[in-house]
C-alpha angles and dihedrals in degrees: 000000000000115000115184097192093053090048092051092048092051093051089048092052091050092050093045092052093052090044092055094043092051099031100055096059089042091052093050090047092048093052090049092046090053095042093053096040089243091165088082096071105358125070119223089239089073089060090053091047093052092047091051090050091052091047091049089053090049091055087056097256136136120257122197118205121200121199115205116210090219093055096048106027091164089073091064094224119169095199138010112294121211132188135167132234121195108156103122124224097231094203086081090050088055088050092053091048093052094049092044092051091048090052092050093046093052093058114107106233122203121226094246109026141036122238095245093159092058090043094056091046091051094052091044090051092054094046093048093049092048095050092049091048092055094058095072095087132100105247096207090057108026123018122185121200099230096194095051089046102046099044098060092041093049091049089051092050093046093050092046091051091051090051090050091049090049089226095180090070091067099051113106095241094159093057090050101041103028115186093002092063095102093047094046091048093051094048090045092051091051093045090052090048092052092046095050090048092050095050094047092042094050091048089048093053088046092054089050090052090052091053091052090047089052093055091045096045100035090120094054091049092052091046092054092047092052091047089065091059094214128172123228095277091048091050089051092050093047090048093052090048091053089050089056091051094046094097088051090054089050089056089049091051091048091055089048092052091050088056099245093100126191138269124254096191133310111330093002126101145159126218141147094283092056147289127284110184141136127216113330131201117268095263112144091212090064088063088080092068109107118243130224132008123304114163090185088075089075086081087073090076086076089073097070089037091055090046092054093047091050094051091049091051092048089050089054091049090055093049110066096176094055096093094064096056130088118275096253092055089050091051096046100080095050094040097046092042091052092048093050091049091050091053092047092051093047090051088055087050090056091053091047096051126086147093131314101183147330129314116001091001090071092092117061133148138033123324107241095212096053089042091054093047094049093047093048092051095049096043094045092052090048091049092054093047094044093047103048105030110100115247090223091064094060099038096250097114094090092051090050091053089052093051095045119097117268116266121258114273119261124270093255093055092045089054092051096250121150114245113209122197114240092229096055118091127217112253116245141158091274092039110040122190111285128230115266091231094055107025104033096251114181117273093245090063092044090056090056095050124092113249114256118257119248122250090220100077135127092231111079092204095057092068095055099073092049093050089047090053091055091047091048093057097033106037113188125187108246110211118204115262120203114234130196115267111267096023116113094017099170130179115219117238119224094241093049092242121118134210124226089256093050096049125204121337121256112262112255124204094262093055092046090055091050090050091053091052097046095117091049100047130009120237125251108264090230090056094045091050090068093067118105122248092240091063091056093050094048117109131192118279093014127117123240102269090193097056096090091045091050092048091051093048 
């Protein structure tokens, strides 16, 4: 079904993505051009050309720069000199992926069909806008290979749109798989979870390695920055360029952690065992590359291996029915997830590889094939270890039991019968229901009871019901304790209630008879509530600790 609003929004997303990708470098260049009074000797078209070159690199294309001897006589060139740069700043690739996913997610998808017409229009709008934006360069100075730039950018946009549309939900899996649909879906979901965890975890470890390398190689980075002899605007421009290449450096560091390393030109490389490189261009970011040989760094390959093993174990903990399946079904989630993660990492290596200059500088970045091989070996070993090692051996069995679903209720509960605890006693006249705090009453009864009053209150009559409640559930025989003459001289109030100054009332014969028959018949709560708090706290063979206080009062 044709939806004009969705179509307009898709075209707007494509145009906005291209505008941001081209406009941000142009804005930075324009600010620098104005701050340095570049209008004196530099036309504004040079700013647009430089921004287009950066956008072409962000799309993944090849950009050829030509240096005219007349323009730069200080270089002493006899003829024009050309060189190619093709290492992509992957921050622009991330930008394309985010906008593409957003465009796919906003599409209104029917229940039975995919909006293929809108999808084709969205991809075509991005391709058309990218081709037009790459035509703003000056060919004799900067030449962008349009085909090499548009194809990777269009593929990134297309895959991001498919992910935003959740296209896998509209494939007739049940018709293709039949009775095995549920099993395949469960294994695929687990494999995708493991793959996503591996990719994110490896990039996280690579980012941590970059932070450590920055603290170790800060001196080299500053020296390379000073060698460029830049002013303030130049430092800001170079800093923003390094920010755009920061995801590219993370991919290089991921390849380094996996053991495959990365190239620093023809015949030069850096890996865990050490770095073998010749003279490098004065790029401050290259100051993070470790120098010398240190074979002990090969131990760092244990980090991605331990990460993969941990993810496989966690996947087993979250899958309670996995132990009853054949060994190959238990191995599939970890193995397939590791394979998917290795492919994703190698694709990132393809985008992060290219040329940084002429001659031996034409090969820079990780080798995708070696990166794929190293990732597959590490992840497959981790899948085998994480699948077949018993959870009891590593102390994760208790955590697995906690994460597993609760067992099915018993037969008596399923049939609606009431299950009574053997410790609980049936309430009766001689055995009244107990308080939930003291007798372990069910929580439902506790929620219906009034909360007990605090003993620490300004009103002396508020403490009496709570004391009576304690005495009611925990009756204790109160022996008579002789007191000195004159102590505890209390005057009885007409309403049989006593203030804190008066103290407890003197026991009359009726109350003494009730006290003697406490075990035979429980007192009336109203009658018990009139007792003073000191009488509840009194214990055998202990003097009246309130006697002196009562005498003073």
